[in-house]
N, C-alpha and C positions, 0 to 999 in steps of 0.2 A: 642158523646164523654161524656167520664165520667171523671173528673177531680176533683182535691182538691183545685186549687186556680188558679187565673188568677191575671195577674197587672191590677191596682196598689196595689192590695190585696194579696200579694204572699209574702212568707219568704223565697224563695229562688230560682235556676233557674227551678225547676219544671213549675212552673206557666208561667216561659218566653217561654220554650220550648213548653207548649202548645198552649200558644197566637201566635206564630210565625209559626208553624205547621198548624194550623186552619185558619189563614189568607192566608197562601199560597194555602191551599184547597178549600178555599172558591174562591180564584182569577180563580181556574181551573174550577170552576163551582159546587163545593160540596155545598150542603144546611146542614148545621149543627146545632143541638142544644145542647151546652154544659150544663152542669150540675155540679153545683158547690154547696157545704155543708154549704152555708150561704147567707144572704141577704144584698145587697148592689148594689150600683150603678156602671154600666160599660158604662160611657156614651161615650166613646171613641170606643168601640166595636160595630161597625153597621155591620159587615160582617157575623155575626152569631147571633144566641138565646142564651142567657146566662139564664139559669133556676135555681131557687133558691130552694134547697131541703130541708133546714130548714128556721127557723127566727131567728138563731143565728148573732151575729155580727161576722165580719171576722176576728176581733182581738182575739175572743174567740176560733174559730175553729181550730186554728193552735197552740194555745198558750203553751199547753204540752201535750204531745202524739204522735202527727203526726209524727215527727222526731226524736223524742227519744222515742222508742217503749218499754223501760223498764216502761213507765208510761201508757202503753195502757188501763191497766184495772183500772187505779186509777180514781176517780172521782174529777177532778181539775178544771174542767172548768165551769165558771158561766153562766147558761143562761141568755140571755139577755130577759127585756121585762116582766119580774116577780117581784111582789110584796115582795117577799122572795127570799134569795140567795137558787137557786137550783144547785146542782151540777152534771154534767153529765159528761160520759167520753167519749172518742174515740168512742169506741162500741157503745154506746147510738146514737152518731151522725151517725155512719157509718149504724144503723138499720133503723134511720129515713131516711137516703140518699136510702137505699135499697127500703123502701115504698113508697119514692116518684117516684122512677124508676120503681117498679111495677105498680103504679096507671098512670104513664105516657103511659106504654106500654100496657095498656089496650085499650087506644085512638089511639096510634101513633104507627107505626110499622116502625120503621127506617131499612134501607137495611142492617148497619154493625153497632154493638156497638164496640166503639174503648176504651177500658178501660187503665188509667194512673196508674200505680204503684198498691201496695197491698191496697190501702186505697179505692180502687174503685173495685178490683177485685169481691168482692162477689156480688155487683150489677150488673156486667158485665155475673156472673155465673148464676145469675138468669134469665138476658136475653136469655141466651144460653140455658138453661135445661128448662125454663117454656114458652119459646115463639119460640125457634129454630132460633134465630137471630144468624146469625155469629158475633165471637167473637175475636177482634184483643186484646192481652195484649202488652200492650207498657212498657218496663221495665227500666225506668231511675235510679233504686237504687234496690238491692237486701238487705232483711235483714242483710244477710253477709256482706255487704259493711257498712250498718249502726251501725253494731256493731264492726265495726274494723276486720271480718273474726274471730269474737272471740264468737261463741255462737249465742246470740241473743233471742227474745221471739220465744217461740216455737208455739204460736197459730198464729204469723205474718208468720212463716214459713210454717204452713198449711195453711194458706189463700193463700200465695204466691203458693205454689204446686199445690193446685187445679184448682187455675187461669189458671196457665202455662199449666197443664195437659189438662184442657177444652177447651183452646184457639185454633180455627182453625189456627192461625197465632201467631208468637210472633216478636215483635220489640225489639231489645238490641240497647243500644245506644253506644256499642262499643264491641269488639271482647272480650275484657276482660269480659265484661258482660255477653257476650253470653258464654265463658267458665265456668263462675259459674253458669249458668242456667243448662249446660250439666251437669257438674260434681257432683253440688250438689242436684240437683233434677231430674238429669236421664231423661232429655227431649232430644228427637232426635235432633240432630245439623241442620237438615234438615228442622225442623218444625222453626227456628230462623232465622231472617234476620238481619243483621247489617245495621242500617241506623244512621248516625253520625248527633249530632247536628250543628247548624250553628251560628253565632253571633246573637243577638237580632236586628231585623231591625231598631226598635225604638230608639236603642242604636246607631245606625249609623247615622241615618236621623235627631235625635231630635237636636236642636240648642244647642250648647255647648259652652262656653267660660272658661276657667280657671281662677279660683279666686287664687292668691298667697297668699291672705290673710287667707283665710281657714285654710290653715296649714303654717302660716308665721314662725314658729319655725323650721319646715323641710327645708323650703325655705334658712334659714338663715345658716343651718346647712351645705347645700348644697353649700353653698356661700363658707362655710371653707374647703371645700374639701371632704365632707362626701357622702356616698354613700347611698341611700335609698332602704331598702328590704322591700317588702310587701307581707302580705298574707290575703286574704279575705275569710269570711266564719264562719260557726257556730263553736263554741268552742265543739267540741265533740270528742270522739276518734276515731271516723273515719278519721278525719283530721290529725292525727298524729302532733299535736304544741307541743307536750312535745319533741319528737325528734327535730323539729325544733329549740325550745328553747335552747336544747342541743348543737345544730350544731353552733347557734347564738353565744354562748359563746366560742366555738373552733375558728370560725372567726375572733371574736372581738380580741381573743388574738393574732392573727396573722396580723390583720388591724384593729386597734383601731377606724378608722376612719367610722364605718359602724353604721347605725341606723336601728331598726328593728321594723317595724309598724304592728301590731295586728289589724285586723279592723273584729268586729263582736262580737257576745256575745255568751253566752253558760254555761253550766254546768261547765266547766272548766276552767272559768275565774278566780276564787280564786288561783287554782293549778298553772296557768301560770303565776300570780303575784310573786307568793311564789317561783317559780322556778327562775324568772327574780333576785330577792333577793338572792335566794342561790348560782346563779353561778355569784353574784357580776357585773351585767350586766344592772341593772334596770334604770341607767342614758340613756343607749343605746336603750330601748326599751320604745314604745309608743303603749298605748292601747286606740283605738278611740271609742269602744263601737259600736252597731249596726249603720251602715249607710247606706243610699241607696241614690238612685238619684245623683244631682249634686256633693255632697261632697264624695260619693263614686268614683265616676268618678276622681275627684281632686286629690283621693289618687293615682289611676292608673297614673293621670298624674306626680305627683311629685314624683313618685317611677322609679328609676332605674333597679330595678329587682323584677320580682313577682315570688315568690317561692308557688308551689301546693305541699305541703307535705302528702297529704292523705295517710292513710295505705290502702285504697281501694276506687278510683273515677271512678265511671261509664263513666263519660264524664269529665265534668269541664268546664262550660260555663265561669267562671271568667279569665280564662286562657285567652280565646279569646277575652275578655273584655281588659284586660292589654295589650295585643298584640296589639289592635286597638288604645291603648294609647302609644305605643313605647317602652314598656317594654321589658326585655329581661327575657324569661321565663326559670326557672329550674323546672322540672316536674319528679315527681316519675314514675317508670317505670310501676306503678300498678294504673296510670290513663289513662283513655279512651282517652283525647285529646292528650296524646303522640302519639297516632297510625296515627293522622294525620298532627302534628307539627312535622318537623324533625330538622327544627334548633331551637333547644332547649337542653338544659343541660338535662342530665337524672341520675337519681339515684334511687336504690331500698331502700323503705321507710325508713329501719332500719339503713341506711348507713350514720351516722350522720356525719362521718369523711369525706365521699366524698361530701356531701352537703357543708360542710365547705369550702372544698377546692374549689368546684366550684363558690362557692360567693366570695370567696377572689380573684381568678382568673379573673373573671367578673370585680370586683371593681378595680383593678390594672393594666386593660389593655384597653385602651380606643378601639382600634383596635378590640379586640375581640368583645366587647361588640356593637360595628357598625356594624361587621359582621354579628353577630347574630341577630341584629334588622331588617337589610335588608332582611334576609333569610326568618324571621318570617312574615314580612309584606309582602310578596310574597305569601306565604302559607295560610294565614287564608281568604283570598279574595276568596280562590278556591272553599270552600263550601257555597252553598247557600240555603235558606229554599225552594226555587222554585224545585231545584233538590230532597230536602229531599220529598217534598209532590208528586213528581212524584213516587218515590220509594213506598211510603205510598199507593198511588192511584191502583199500580199495584197488591199490597198485597190485596186491597179492592176487585179488579176486581178477584182474584184466589180464594177468597173464597165465593164470590156470581158471579158465571159464567152467570146467567141468566140477568146480568144487565151489563152494559158499564161505568163506573163512569169518570166523569170530562172529 
């Protein structure tokens, strides 16, 4: 396995998906060496070997560049353990990562190399070209997704293209992602298998008790009849948050008892703050900053409605997390999770008027809210990581026909 992050040292859903898939594969008997581009303890991971490709602190390796690819070539990340400040770029980290993988392959010969997203594709290509090892390319997001379907970094496009062309099999996390791979990279559809993500197993099993003191203001406003609408994620163009803010202004004009919670951080934070002031809804908008763990779960718990406003969202694990806490879901038709959740309102990412109407409709109808909550509760339980693992094992067997995996 070639990945870029694992919990608790993750900045998003990629690490969560990698952890849950690997754990499910290990339960079926797979032996996994998982390579990450940093050095850190993963004390709770006993079902596989976690290998460190560099001596970077996990805080640095994803700081700027990994998920905002306009900074890929910029030297912005300080390398740890140095007496002087040395700047390294994502490209330098990727080079070190490839060197580590090459040294590893000189000693070990895995049956399959499974590479997650563009950040590790070059190392996967190296394994395929130089050592003839079957390559699975797992696409959690393309550069088209990250750029809001609007261009993106040409270098990243080329890395994605080569990885997808050379891969023996490709896993896409949704039909929408598969369609992008086929249309933008001209990859044969039969080479791509759609394998949906599931809800984080640790999220379900971990002990959790809601603390109404964490968001006492929101609880107080709910007591006075306000509906809480939340969204969670990086503040980037991909997430469509500017459109959500405009929809919020429309919705508030029809129902003033709405509060919108923007949980996360990113390059658009200042822009979103200014938009809330411009539309004169700042008193109805709460910015929490980056949250994780219990405080993130408390946001889901206090919320009534969860909006995924992404211009392009390959899957969207946060929607499943919100569903687990009983939120009504409003999803863009451009999100992969909408392919598996039917009891949710949908809208095209650009249609702020429809989004506003859907928010108002749920906020004003207790019967509608309860009907949607019941339907979602039945749906999100149907996908399990063990089922995901079975589909991946089938692909492993297809690319290495001489062995039977798991």
